[in-house]
Each structure stands twice: as C-alpha cells, then as structure tokens.
C-alpha positions in Angstrom: 34.9 6.7 18.2 35.1 5.6 14.6 38.5 4.0 13.3 39.6 4.6 9.8 40.0 1.9 7.5 41.4 2.9 4.2 39.3 5.7 2.9 36.4 4.6 5.0 35.6 5.2 8.5 34.5 1.9 10.5 32.4 2.3 13.8 31.6 -0.1 16.4 28.0 -0.9 16.0 25.9 -2.0 19.1 22.4 -3.8 18.0 19.9 -3.8 20.8 17.1 -6.5 19.7 18.1 -9.2 17.5 14.8 -10.3 15.7 14.4 -10.8 12.0 15.4 -7.3 10.9 18.2 -6.9 13.4 19.5 -10.3 12.2 19.2 -9.4 8.4 21.1 -5.9 8.9 24.0 -7.7 10.5 24.1 -10.3 7.9 23.9 -8.0 5.1 26.5 -5.6 6.6 29.0 -8.5 7.3 28.5 -10.0 3.6 28.9 -6.3 2.1 32.2 -5.8 4.2 31.0 -3.0 6.0 31.3 -4.4 9.4 33.5 -7.2 10.9 32.2 -9.4 13.4 34.3 -8.2 16.3 33.0 -4.7 15.9 29.5 -5.6 16.8 28.0 -5.8 20.1 24.4 -7.5 20.3 22.0 -8.2 23.1 18.5 -9.8 23.0 16.5 -11.0 25.8 15.8 -14.2 24.0 18.5 -16.8 24.1 18.2 -18.1 20.8 18.6 -14.6 19.4 21.9 -14.5 21.1 22.9 -17.7 19.7 22.2 -16.5 16.1 24.3 -13.4 16.8 27.1 -15.6 18.2 26.9 -17.7 15.1 27.7 -14.7 13.0 30.6 -13.9 15.2 29.4 -10.9 16.9 30.2 -10.0 20.4 26.9 -11.1 22.6 27.0 -8.7 25.7 25.1 -9.5 29.0 22.6 -6.6 28.7 21.7 -3.7 26.8 24.0 -1.1 28.8 26.9 -3.5 27.9 26.0 -3.0 24.2 25.9 0.9 24.2 28.9 1.2 26.7 31.2 -1.0 23.8 29.7 0.7 20.8 29.8 4.0 18.6 26.5 3.6 17.1 23.6 1.8 18.4 20.8 0.3 16.3 17.5 0.0 18.3 15.8 -2.8 16.8 13.2 -3.8 19.1 9.4 -4.1 18.8 7.4 -0.8 19.8 6.1 -2.3 23.0 9.6 -3.1 24.0 10.8 0.2 23.3 10.6 2.0 26.9 12.1 -0.7 28.8 15.0 -1.2 26.3 15.8 2.4 26.6 15.6 2.3 30.3 18.0 -0.6 30.2 20.5 0.9 28.0 20.9 3.4 31.0 23.4 6.2 30.6 25.9 4.4 28.5 23.8 5.6 25.2 24.4 9.2 25.9 26.2 11.1 23.4 26.0 8.1 20.9 24.4 8.0 17.6 21.3 6.0 17.6 19.5 4.2 14.7 15.9 3.3 15.5 13.9 0.9 13.1 11.0 1.0 15.6 7.7 1.6 13.7 5.3 4.3 14.8 7.8 5.8 17.4 8.9 9.1 16.5 12.0 11.0 17.3 10.4 13.2 20.0 9.3 10.2 21.9 12.6 8.4 21.5 14.7 11.1 22.9 12.0 11.7 25.9 12.9 8.1 26.8 16.8 8.2 26.5 19.1 9.2 29.4 21.2 11.9 28.2 21.3 13.4 24.6 21.8 11.5 21.6 22.2 11.8 17.8 19.3 10.1 16.1 18.5 9.0 12.8 15.1 7.1 12.2 14.3 4.7 9.4 11.9 2.5 8.1 13.0 -0.9 6.5 10.9 -3.7 5.0 10.9 -7.4 5.2 12.6 -8.1 1.5 15.8 -6.9 3.6 15.9 -10.4 4.7 17.1 -11.6 1.2 19.1 -8.4 0.3 16.2 -6.7 -1.6 14.9 -4.1 1.2 13.5 -0.8 0.7 14.9 1.7 3.4 13.5 5.1 4.2 16.2 7.2 6.0 15.1 10.2 7.9 16.7 13.5 6.6 15.6 15.1 9.8 18.7 13.7 11.9 21.7 14.9 13.7 24.2 12.2 12.5 27.7 13.5 11.9 28.5 13.4 8.3 30.8 10.4 8.6 27.8 8.8 10.5 25.4 9.3 8.0 27.5 8.0 5.2 28.4 5.1 7.0 24.7 4.3 7.6 23.7 5.0 4.3 26.4 2.5 3.0 25.2 -0.1 5.4 21.6 -0.1 4.4 22.2 0.1 0.8 23.9 -3.0 1.2 20.7 -4.5 1.9 18.5 -2.8 -0.8 17.7 0.5 -1.9 17.8 3.8 0.3 15.9 6.9 0.2 16.4 10.0 2.3 13.2 11.6 3.4 11.8 14.0 6.1 10.3 12.3 9.0 6.8 13.8 8.3 6.8 11.3 5.2 7.7 8.2 7.1 4.0 7.5 7.7 3.6 7.3 3.9 6.4 5.0 3.6 5.1 2.7 6.4 1.8 2.5 4.5 3.7 1.7 1.1 6.9 0.0 1.4 6.2 -1.1 5.0 2.9 -2.7 4.3 3.7 -3.2 0.6 5.3 -6.8 0.9 2.1 -8.2 2.1 0.0 -6.6 -0.4 2.6 -8.1 -3.0 2.2 -11.3 -1.4 -1.7 -11.0 -1.4 -1.4 -10.5 -5.4 1.2 -13.4 -5.7 -1.1 -15.6 -4.0 -4.3 -14.4 -5.6 -2.5 -14.7 -9.2 -1.3 -18.3 -8.3 -5.0 -19.3 -7.2 -6.1 -18.0 -10.7 -3.7 -20.4 -12.1 -4.8 -23.1 -10.1 -8.3 -22.6 -11.1 -7.5 -23.0 -14.5 -5.7 -26.4 -14.0 -2.3 -25.5 -12.9 -0.5 -27.3 -10.1 -0.2 -25.2 -6.7 3.8 -25.2 -6.5 3.8 -24.5 -10.4 1.3 -21.6 -10.4 3.2 -20.1 -7.2 6.6 -20.1 -8.9 5.2 -18.7 -12.0 3.3 -16.1 -10.1 6.1 -15.1 -7.8 8.9 -15.0 -10.5 6.5 -12.9 -12.9 6.4 -10.3 -10.2 10.1 -10.3 -9.5 10.8 -10.1 -13.4 8.4 -6.9 -13.5 10.1 -5.1 -10.6 13.3 -5.8 -12.1 12.5 -4.7 -15.6 11.1 -1.2 -13.8 13.9 -0.7 -11.6 16.8 -1.8 -14.0 15.4 -0.4 -17.3 13.7 2.9 -15.6 10.5 1.8 -17.2 7.4 3.3 -16.2 4.6 0.8 -15.0 2.3 1.8 -18.0 4.8 1.4 -20.7 5.5 -2.0 -19.6 1.8 -2.8 -19.4 1.3 -1.6 -23.0 4.2 -3.8 -24.1 2.0 -6.8 -22.9 -1.6 -5.7 -23.8 -2.0 -6.7 -27.6 -4.9 -5.2 -29.2 -8.1 -7.4 -28.8 -5.7 -9.8 -27.0 -5.7 -11.8 -23.7 -4.1 -9.5 -21.0 -6.2 -6.6 -22.0 -9.2 -8.7 -21.2 -7.6 -9.5 -17.7 -6.7 -5.5 -17.4 -10.5 -4.7 -18.1 -11.6 -6.9 -15.4 -9.0 -5.6 -13.0 -10.3 -1.9 -13.9 -14.0 -3.0 -13.2 -13.2 -4.4 -9.8 -11.5 -1.1 -9.1 -8.1 -2.8 -8.6 -5.8 0.3 -8.4 -8.1 2.1 -6.3 -8.3 -0.4 -3.9 -4.5 -0.8 -3.6 -4.5 3.4 -3.5 -6.9 3.0 -0.6 -4.9 0.3 1.5 -1.7 2.1 1.4 -3.6 5.4 2.6 -5.2 3.4 5.6 -2.0 2.0 6.7 -0.4 5.5 6.5 -3.2 7.0 8.5 -2.9 4.1 11.1 0.9 4.7 11.3 0.2 8.5 12.1 -2.3 7.3 14.8 0.1 5.0 16.3 
C-alpha cells in the first residue's frame, strides 16, 4: 500500500502502455517530485518504449502482470483497440488495485467488465499539451478511489497542467473540446501563418508569430482571468485593422464552425 513521505502519501505507480502520453505523465511526475523512479513499474510491448522508460529510471517489467503485482495504482495508457488484451494480460494482479484509465472512448462499465476481479477506477481524459507540461485533464468525479488516492492522482496531473473534476457523462464533451482542441488550435495557427506568408512574411517568421500570439492570448485569459470578449475589445480599435479581420471571420461563420466541430467530435466520442 502507499507509504508515507512527510505529509504526503506516496504510491507505487504501474504504467501499462508507455506511448507519448504515458511518457509525458511519468516525466512530469518525476520533475514535480511526486514520484521517484524506483517507485514506478512500466511495461510496453514495444522495445523502444521500454528503453525510454528505463532511461527515466523506471523499473521495466517483463509483462503487464508484473506491473500490476508490484504497484499500488495502475495507469492504463494503451490505445483503445489494445485495451482488452492489456487487461487480460494484467491478470488477477490488478484485482483490488486503484486503476487510472486514459483510454479514450471506453467507459467505466466496459473497463470493469474486462478486468479480473474488482478494482477502484478513475477515468480521465488528458490532451497532448501534457507533453510540455501544459495539459488539460478532466478527472471523472464518478470514481471509487480512496481519498488519499484521489488527492495523489490530482497532484500528479496538476503537475502537468490544469485539472477539472467532472462527472463521467461530461467526458464526451471534454473529448470534443480539450481532446480535439489542440488539433483545432494547430489548424488555426497554421492558417494564421498562411495569412502572414500570403502578405509576404517568411514561413518560419509567420509560424513563430502565429504560435506566440496564440500562446500569449491564452496566457492572458488564464492568468488574468480575462473574458475573451474583453480581450478582443482591447485589440479592436474603432474603424481599425483588427475589426476588419473580425468582420471577415464573422462573415465566414468562424465561431459557428468551431462550435460545430466540438459538437461533432463529442458526438463521435459518445458513439465510440
């Protein structure tokens, strides 16, 4: 079970599947001092993934069952199509453990049906900016983690970005918004840079300006608590250049298109 470290409880973490997100979570937890490398067990079917885990100091196990047997909390970080096989290979060692799942589109009921024995389960949805410590995590409030386990999990993911605790029925909406949001934002940054290139800027310059503009705007909204409309009004002078651009975006139904994109992605998540 978890060991005491000062005023905090430290749990041995097992990671089943060590792709980009599993690696990002471990890196962030190590950097934030939430985990020590020797308290982490990892297995992935890919040899290169196991090498990455070993380079971080984690204990690389021979299989998923070994990960579960040597850990208090298990992070399931495989692709949806690999989930059934991974849970089967976890065997009975996962029974009675606290399980974190970042597997998109697979609800709690389906996960419990595929596990050998009873588990305590917390579903969550991360997003790719977690790779640089700027992720958005939705943790499912419909969980049966013990209080200490939930506090520990919240600290773990807060070390990689922002954490929201939401009921499971809202996770499809989160999937459409922050799950797909990096793709929408990347498309906007690319389009913004394209506009600069069209007006004569060199591609690298246009891309840096576009990305930094979006980063700085998000930072203003988050750190100063500004409403997006107020920030827009700060930039749009009467009869100025920016309001001309805003008028074009309104004419092209920019905001409506983004709203529809989030809705379409959320609906697809629910279908899965």
